[in-house]
C-alpha positions as CSV (number, residue, x, y, z in Angstrom):
1,M,4.4,-0.5,16.9
2,S,7.6,-2.2,17.7
3,A,6.7,-5.8,17.8
4,Q,4.7,-8.0,15.6
5,V,1.8,-10.0,16.9
6,S,1.0,-12.3,14.0
7,L,3.6,-14.8,12.8
8,L,3.9,-15.4,9.0
9,P,4.8,-18.9,7.9
10,F,8.3,-18.1,6.6
11,E,9.1,-16.3,9.9
12,T,9.3,-19.5,11.9
13,P,13.1,-19.5,12.1
14,I,13.0,-16.0,13.6
15,A,10.4,-17.1,16.1
16,E,12.4,-20.1,17.1
17,L,15.5,-18.0,17.8
18,E,13.4,-15.4,19.7
19,T,12.1,-18.2,21.9
20,K,15.7,-19.4,22.6
21,L,16.7,-15.8,23.5
22,R,13.8,-15.5,26.0
23,E,14.8,-18.8,27.5
24,L,18.4,-17.7,27.8
25,E,17.4,-14.4,29.5
26,A,15.2,-16.3,31.9
27,F,18.0,-18.7,32.7
28,S,20.3,-15.8,33.4
29,Q,17.9,-14.3,35.9
30,E,16.9,-17.5,37.6
31,Q,20.5,-18.8,38.0
32,D,22.1,-15.3,38.4
33,I,24.6,-16.2,35.7
34,D,26.1,-13.6,33.3
35,V,25.4,-14.7,29.8
36,S,25.4,-11.3,28.3
37,H,27.8,-12.4,25.6
38,E,25.6,-15.2,24.5
39,I,22.5,-13.0,24.6
40,K,24.3,-10.4,22.4
41,N,25.3,-13.2,19.9
42,M,21.8,-14.5,19.8
43,T,20.3,-11.0,19.3
44,E,22.7,-10.5,16.4
45,K,21.8,-13.9,14.9
46,I,18.1,-13.0,15.1
47,E,18.7,-9.7,13.2
48,Q,20.9,-11.4,10.6
49,T,18.2,-14.1,10.1
50,R,15.5,-11.5,9.8
51,S,17.5,-9.5,7.3
52,S,18.4,-12.6,5.2
53,I,14.8,-13.8,5.1
54,Y,13.3,-10.4,4.2
55,A,16.0,-9.7,1.6
56,N,15.0,-12.8,-0.3
57,L,11.3,-13.0,-0.1
58,T,9.4,-14.6,-3.0
59,A,6.5,-12.8,-4.6
60,W,4.0,-14.9,-2.7
61,Q,5.7,-14.1,0.6
62,K,5.6,-10.4,-0.2
63,V,1.8,-10.8,-0.7
64,Q,1.6,-12.3,2.8
65,V,3.6,-9.4,4.2
66,A,1.3,-6.9,2.4
67,R,-1.7,-8.5,4.1
68,H,-0.1,-8.6,7.6
69,P,-2.9,-7.6,10.1
70,D,-0.5,-5.4,12.0
71,R,0.7,-3.4,8.9
72,P,0.1,0.3,9.0
73,Y,-3.1,1.4,7.1
74,T,-4.0,4.8,5.5
75,L,-5.1,6.5,8.8
76,D,-1.9,5.3,10.5
77,Y,0.2,7.0,7.8
78,I,-2.0,10.1,8.0
79,D,-1.6,10.3,11.8
80,A,2.1,9.8,11.5
81,M,2.9,12.1,8.6
82,T,0.4,14.9,8.6
83,T,-0.9,17.7,10.8
84,D,-4.2,19.6,10.6
85,F,-6.0,16.7,9.0
86,V,-9.7,17.5,8.3
87,E,-11.6,14.5,7.1
88,I,-14.3,15.1,4.4
89,H,-17.2,12.7,4.3
90,G,-19.8,11.7,1.7
91,D,-20.1,11.6,-2.1
92,R,-23.1,14.0,-2.1
93,I,-25.1,11.4,-4.0
94,H,-25.7,8.4,-1.8
95,R,-23.8,8.1,1.4
96,D,-20.4,8.1,3.1
97,D,-18.3,5.1,2.3
98,R,-16.0,4.4,5.2
99,A,-13.7,2.1,3.1
100,I,-12.2,5.3,1.6
101,V,-11.1,8.2,3.8
102,G,-9.6,11.5,2.9
103,G,-9.3,15.2,3.5
104,F,-7.1,18.2,3.6
105,A,-3.9,18.1,5.6
106,R,-0.3,19.4,5.9
107,I,2.9,17.5,5.5
108,D,5.8,19.4,6.9
109,G,3.7,22.6,6.3
110,R,2.8,21.7,2.7
111,K,-0.9,21.6,2.0
112,V,-2.1,18.3,0.4
113,M,-5.3,16.4,-0.2
114,I,-4.6,12.9,1.1
115,L,-7.0,10.0,0.6
116,G,-6.9,6.3,0.5
117,T,-8.5,2.9,1.2
118,Q,-8.9,2.0,4.8
119,K,-9.1,-1.5,6.4
120,G,-10.2,-2.4,9.9
121,R,-8.2,-3.9,12.8
122,D,-10.9,-6.1,14.2
123,T,-14.3,-7.6,13.2
124,K,-16.3,-4.4,14.1
125,S,-14.0,-2.0,12.3
126,N,-13.6,-4.3,9.3
127,V,-17.3,-4.4,8.9
128,E,-17.4,-0.6,9.2
129,R,-14.7,-0.3,6.6
130,N,-16.0,-3.2,4.5
131,F,-12.6,-4.8,4.7
132,G,-11.1,-2.0,2.6
133,C,-13.3,-2.7,-0.4
134,A,-15.0,0.4,-1.5
135,H,-18.5,0.8,-3.0
136,P,-19.3,3.1,-5.9
137,E,-19.9,6.0,-3.5
138,G,-16.4,5.5,-2.2
139,Y,-14.9,6.2,-5.6
140,R,-17.3,9.1,-6.1
141,K,-16.2,10.6,-2.8
142,A,-12.6,10.2,-3.9
143,L,-13.3,12.0,-7.1
144,R,-15.1,14.7,-5.2
145,L,-12.0,15.2,-3.0
146,M,-9.7,15.3,-6.0
147,K,-11.8,17.9,-7.8
148,L,-11.9,19.9,-4.6
149,A,-8.1,19.8,-4.4
150,D,-7.9,20.8,-8.1
151,K,-10.1,23.8,-7.5
152,F,-7.8,25.1,-4.7
153,G,-4.5,24.1,-6.4
154,V,-3.5,21.5,-3.7
155,P,-1.5,18.4,-4.6
156,I,-3.2,15.0,-4.2
157,V,-1.7,12.0,-2.4
158,T,-3.5,8.6,-2.6
159,L,-2.7,5.7,-0.4
160,I,-3.8,2.3,-1.9
161,D,-4.4,-0.8,0.2
162,T,-7.3,-2.9,-1.1
163,K,-7.8,-6.3,-2.5
164,G,-10.3,-4.8,-4.9
165,A,-13.6,-2.8,-5.1
166,Y,-16.6,-4.4,-3.5
167,A,-18.3,-6.8,-5.9
168,G,-21.6,-7.4,-4.1
169,L,-25.1,-6.9,-5.6
170,E,-25.6,-3.4,-4.1
171,S,-22.3,-2.3,-5.6
172,E,-23.4,-3.4,-9.0
173,E,-26.8,-1.8,-8.5
174,R,-25.1,1.5,-7.9
175,H,-22.7,1.0,-10.9
176,I,-19.3,0.3,-9.5
177,A,-17.7,-0.1,-13.0
178,E,-19.0,3.3,-14.1
179,A,-17.8,4.9,-10.9
180,I,-14.2,3.6,-11.4
181,A,-14.3,4.4,-15.1
182,V,-15.3,8.0,-14.4
183,N,-12.4,8.3,-11.9
184,L,-10.0,7.0,-14.5
185,R,-11.2,9.5,-17.1
186,E,-11.4,12.5,-14.7
187,S,-8.1,11.8,-13.0
188,F,-6.3,12.6,-16.3
189,N,-7.8,16.1,-16.3
190,I,-6.7,17.1,-12.8
191,K,-4.3,20.0,-13.1
192,V,-2.5,19.5,-9.8
193,P,0.2,16.8,-9.1
194,I,-1.2,13.4,-8.1
195,I,1.1,10.9,-6.3
196,C,-0.2,7.4,-5.8
197,I,1.4,5.1,-3.3
198,I,0.6,1.4,-2.8
199,I,1.1,0.8,0.9
200,G,-0.2,-2.8,1.1
201,E,-2.5,-4.6,-1.4
202,G,-3.1,-3.0,-4.8
203,G,-5.8,-5.1,-6.2
204,S,-7.5,-4.7,-9.6
205,G,-9.7,-1.8,-10.5
206,G,-10.3,-1.1,-6.9
207,A,-6.8,0.1,-6.7
208,L,-6.7,1.8,-10.1
209,G,-9.8,3.8,-9.2
210,I,-7.5,6.1,-7.1
211,G,-4.3,5.0,-8.9
212,I,-4.0,7.4,-11.8
213,G,-1.1,9.7,-10.9
214,N,2.0,11.5,-12.1
215,R,4.0,9.2,-9.8
216,I,3.3,5.6,-8.8
217,L,5.2,4.6,-5.7
218,I,5.1,1.3,-3.9
219,M,6.2,0.1,-0.5
220,E,9.0,-2.5,-0.5
221,H,6.7,-5.4,0.5
222,A,3.5,-4.2,-1.1
223,Y,2.1,-5.6,-4.4
224,Y,0.1,-4.2,-7.3
225,S,-1.9,-6.6,-9.5
226,V,-4.8,-6.9,-12.0
227,I,-6.0,-10.0,-10.0
228,S,-5.1,-11.6,-6.7
229,P,-2.7,-14.6,-6.9
230,E,-5.5,-16.8,-5.5
231,G,-7.9,-15.7,-8.2
232,C,-5.3,-16.2,-11.0
233,A,-4.4,-19.7,-9.7
234,A,-8.1,-20.6,-9.6
235,I,-8.5,-19.6,-13.2
236,L,-5.2,-20.9,-14.7
237,W,-4.6,-24.0,-12.6
238,K,-8.1,-24.6,-11.3
239,D,-6.6,-24.7,-7.8
240,R,-5.7,-21.9,-5.4
241,A,-2.9,-24.1,-4.1
242,Y,-0.9,-22.7,-7.0
243,S,-1.1,-19.1,-5.6
244,D,2.7,-19.0,-5.2
245,K,3.2,-19.8,-8.9
246,A,0.6,-17.2,-9.9
247,A,2.3,-14.5,-7.8
248,E,5.6,-15.1,-9.5
249,A,4.0,-15.1,-13.0
250,L,1.9,-12.0,-12.4
251,K,5.1,-9.8,-11.7
252,I,3.4,-7.9,-8.9
253,T,6.2,-6.9,-6.6
254,G,7.9,-3.5,-6.4
255,S,11.0,-4.6,-8.2
256,D,8.9,-6.2,-11.0
257,L,6.9,-3.1,-11.5
258,L,10.0,-0.9,-11.5
259,G,11.5,-3.1,-14.2
260,L,8.4,-2.8,-16.3
261,N,8.3,1.0,-15.8
262,L,4.9,0.7,-14.1
263,A,6.2,2.1,-10.8
264,D,8.6,5.1,-10.3
265,E,10.2,4.1,-7.0
266,V,10.2,1.5,-4.3
267,I,10.0,2.8,-0.8
268,P,12.1,0.8,1.6
269,E,10.5,-0.7,4.7
270,P,12.0,-1.3,8.2
271,K,13.7,-4.6,8.7
272,G,11.0,-7.2,9.0
273,G,8.4,-5.2,7.2
274,A,6.4,-2.0,7.9
275,H,4.3,-3.9,10.6
276,T,7.3,-4.0,12.9
277,D,7.8,-0.2,13.0
278,H,5.0,2.0,11.9
279,A,6.9,5.2,12.7
280,Q,9.9,4.3,10.6
281,A,7.7,3.1,7.7
282,A,5.9,6.5,7.8
283,E,9.2,8.4,7.9
284,N,10.5,6.5,4.9
285,L,7.3,7.1,2.9
286,K,7.2,10.8,3.8
287,A,10.8,11.4,2.6
288,V,10.1,9.8,-0.8
289,L,6.8,11.5,-1.1
290,L,8.2,15.0,-0.4
291,K,11.0,14.5,-2.9
292,H,8.5,13.7,-5.7
293,L,6.2,16.6,-4.6
294,D,9.2,19.0,-4.9
295,E,9.9,17.7,-8.4
296,L,6.3,18.0,-9.6
297,S,5.8,21.5,-8.0
298,A,8.1,22.9,-10.7
299,L,5.7,21.9,-13.5
300,S,2.9,24.1,-14.9
301,P,-0.7,22.8,-14.8
302,E,-0.5,21.9,-18.5
303,E,2.8,20.1,-18.0
304,I,1.3,18.1,-15.1
305,V,-1.6,17.0,-17.2
306,N,0.7,16.0,-20.1
307,D,3.1,14.3,-17.8
308,R,0.4,12.1,-16.4
309,Y,-1.1,11.3,-19.8
310,N,2.2,10.4,-21.3
311,K,3.1,8.2,-18.4
312,F,0.1,6.0,-18.9
313,R,0.1,6.2,-22.7
314,V,3.4,4.4,-23.0
315,M,2.5,1.6,-20.6
316,G,2.2,-1.8,-22.3
317,E,4.5,-1.0,-25.2
318,F,7.0,-3.8,-25.9
319,E,9.5,-4.6,-28.6
320,G,10.6,-8.1,-29.5
321,T,10.9,-10.8,-32.0
322,V,8.5,-13.7,-32.7
323,A,10.1,-17.1,-32.4
């Protein structure tokens, strides 16, 4: 995908310049006048403006990019990065949850189990995928796949893009909290490397249910949070209009997470966000993923388990003075 369809609010200056460029090109053709120099300057100005805007995004603006409807989803990355993908369905208890997809695949010849949350592109597919919000059976399917990978000694890659687990009545009836809790517990006992990558939205326990790994990576314009900015604003300020303040306070961007030692690396995105160039976004993700897989492949099963445990054990430790 080379061009974005949906315009984000802060991208208005870019859109205005692109409109002027099209008008300039049309004028050149209609009047048969050479304005190639002006077109070149306008094109450069558009790129400079785009680079400047995306280099200085606020936390709330990054949330908007993470939710962009043209952004690549889990299956887009699987299609772009892997070969021989064989999807595995069902949790062997209730049904197949289409909000989580996964199966065996190869990345540059390396066998992996790759799984993740999947959103839809239109109304029909969003209903099928439940807008990327998994039911309990989705997390049980994910655990089934992880244990299968563990059995055959295959590394696990999880791609996270969800605003949270589905919180409806049927989800509660089938014990969503228990399903996520079991995933957290069991993930610490998996003896193969687990690499978790937040590719868009990383919301609450819905993200954490497939987010226990030896490495936590995050795309440049993705976010990872215990609650959505809107939900936080509604609780603290009693008004969702304060979502921008909530996003800043929550420290949910890649740079924030890196500074807090909650993420291991931020994966750069193409200029203008991953939605402008799916192929380049996938190439960037694959390069970083393979680097970490190479590092983890040198560890023994016992070292992998200890590495994962110690990583999460030290989270939340702070030193300071009381004023």
